[in-house]
C-alpha positions as a printed Julia matrix, in Angstrom:
74×3 Matrix{Float64}:
 -17.89  -24.7    -4.85
 -15.8   -23.09   -7.6
 -12.24  -22.07   -6.59
  -9.72  -19.93   -8.48
  -6.13  -19.67   -7.31
  -3.76  -17.08   -8.66
  -0.08  -17.9    -8.57
   2.66  -15.29   -8.42
   4.67  -14.81  -11.66
   2.18  -16.84  -13.66
  -0.28  -15.65  -16.28
  -2.67  -18.54  -15.64
  -4.78  -19.39  -12.69
  -5.89  -22.7   -11.28
  -9.65  -23.17  -11.5
 -11.57  -26.2   -10.26
 -14.66  -27.36   -8.45
 -14.52  -28.65   -4.88
 -17.01  -30.43   -2.61
 -15.56  -28.68    0.49
 -17.54  -25.89    2.14
 -16.44  -22.24    1.79
 -15.58  -22.15    5.5
 -13.26  -25.17    5.27
 -11.49  -23.73    2.23
 -11.14  -20.31    3.91
  -9.62  -21.9     7.01
  -7.05  -23.82    4.91
  -6.14  -20.67    2.95
  -5.7   -18.66    6.16
  -3.5   -21.35    7.73
  -1.31  -21.38    4.57
  -1.0   -17.58    4.52
  -0.31  -17.36    8.3
   2.59  -19.77    7.9
   1.09  -22.71    9.73
   1.48  -24.78    6.61
   4.02  -24.53    3.77
   1.46  -25.65    1.2
  -2.16  -25.04    0.44
  -3.73  -28.47   -0.23
  -7.29  -28.75   -1.53
  -9.27  -31.63   -2.97
 -11.26  -31.16   -6.17
 -14.68  -32.71   -6.86
 -13.05  -35.73   -8.59
 -10.88  -36.56   -5.58
  -7.6   -35.13   -6.95
  -5.32  -33.17   -4.65
  -4.23  -29.65   -5.65
  -1.14  -28.42   -3.86
   0.24  -24.91   -4.14
   3.23  -23.53   -2.18
   1.95  -20.94    0.29
   4.7   -18.52   -0.71
   3.49  -18.56   -4.35
  -0.16  -17.62   -3.61
  -1.29  -14.36   -5.18
  -5.0   -14.75   -4.46
  -7.71  -17.3    -3.82
 -11.27  -16.68   -5.0
 -13.98  -18.78   -3.47
 -17.23  -18.51   -5.48
 -20.52  -18.34   -3.6
 -22.71  -21.36   -3.88
 -25.57  -20.85   -6.23
 -28.76  -22.84   -6.2
 -29.47  -23.93   -9.76
 -33.05  -23.46  -10.85
 -34.69  -26.17  -12.9
 -37.64  -25.64  -15.11
 -39.35  -22.48  -16.26
 -38.8   -19.36  -14.21
 -41.08  -16.44  -14.63
């Protein structure tokens, strides 16, 4: 699952791969935006933690999972 996080007052965005499902990531983002949590904490596909203050979130883009095709496609 590819995730892009935009941060307020920053030209760059955080972009990383995660093994979490889209539903799990969406729930964590909604909790951070609602104020239940002060930070958005996600784990990337290498096991690293990514923490962003909830007040600094501009947007979060959760890419749809795509099945990769192998071989010749006609």
